[in-house]
Phi, psi and omega in degrees: 000135177289184188251047175295335184294348181303322177288330181305320183290336177289325177290321178302315179301316180294321185282326184274333193228320194271353190269357168060228191296328181294314179291327175304309182300311185297308181304318183298336182272347188236071184296331177306323179309314182289328179297323187279334190246351185286128177215095180289157179225147179260104189233123175296143182271151179274345183227155167297135180241157176290156180295333180227140173286122176286151182302332182272357182288150173288151171230154185231133182235122174269124178251131184224138173250115187240132177262087182261140177225168176304132182062022178215107184296330179075178180220149177282119177262349175230128178222131177223148173243128175255131173248117179254118187240099180294333180297311182270356176061049182204163180230136178244130176246121179245123174274136183251114176302136185295338183267007182302132180282126181222157173272141179272128183297131179089353182231151179264063178198161178242163178197184179279150184307311183290343175290336181299333178292326176295318181287324187212018180060200184301322184301310179292324176295323177291321182298316181295319182294322180299314182290322180296310186267349183061043175228163172272122174275113182278323186219151167233159170218128188236128177242130170281109192278354179295116182079007186284358178293352172301325183296318181298323178297321181288323178297323176084201187299151179228143172249125182228163177255105189267137184251353184228123179281118181203164174239147181196137178051042177078011180242143173249131180248098181281158177294150180110192182280129185236144169249117190253134172291163174308316177295323172295317178304320183293313181295322183299325181264352182281327186298134181224314189299330184275350185273120180304337179262007176054229186295326179296318176299319183294317181298325175296323175297321179294320180295327177295319182290327171307303184297317184294321177302309184291318178301322184292313183297323182288316181296322181295328188046037182265098183294325177302318181294320181294323182295317175303317179296326172298317176298326179285322183284320195303325178294341188254352193247134168230141176202169177253036178252132180249175180304318180293328177289323180292326179296318178293320176302316180291320182294317189247348184228001180297321180296324178295336184282352181279341178248099183248131177244129180249144178205176176252155175288129183294145177151193184210157177274140179216151174271121186271168180302331181280004178085004183261149176270121180240157168259115181269110182285141174266110178053051183304331184289348186264350187293332178243017184296145180282104180305319179298313180297322181296320183293322181275352183281000000 
């Protein structure tokens, strides 16, 4: 299977988190969507937590794109963690390389981050990310990317500002403002080898498609279109977000979602003694560290 699903994860981000009031309105009208997609998990926390989340507390959301098929559990090839901070009125999105070397919680062994899903599904993956970043994951959202290109077909043409001239899959992408068909958008984010920034460059193009997808949906203000997208998304989506959770996100966190900073987990790739290639993260527990707490310590 080719990697058309790479764009699908960008639509997931837009649909689940970034769209604010419009999606709040739609989801509130479609309770069945939550019944079909809600999948709770039991995960030990890495830190002691308050009995209730205060409105000013940061929250963290793990987003995963998994290529699952019948009789094949699959592995997440796209993972991002969002930190929404109402105090600083901002949101940080950090991409986690799938080859990141991690210790498996409860086991005396290490592996690649996306392998943890094979060992223990969503629950073990969430535990591993919590341990890696030293944060509490409040919510997760997982998309089965097999066949998810249907979502891109429904979103339609996207306008983006392209900074790299390249050709891929029979399409040429010149520098400047481009209007991309669904097939062109899929090709636009799949290219990696021609990009001097490698995976980082491809992730940046994915983020451009995130913004273009969300902007288009919000500008259209078309509730009927959103409802059609919900029907398309629901067979592929699982998350531990309920209607009441979305109401809280909208009430206390929607403003912070308007200021988004995207980045990659710092580190570098290395060939290990076991002959496998790993991404070695540099101080991953610092990526979401509270700068104010550090200053006052």
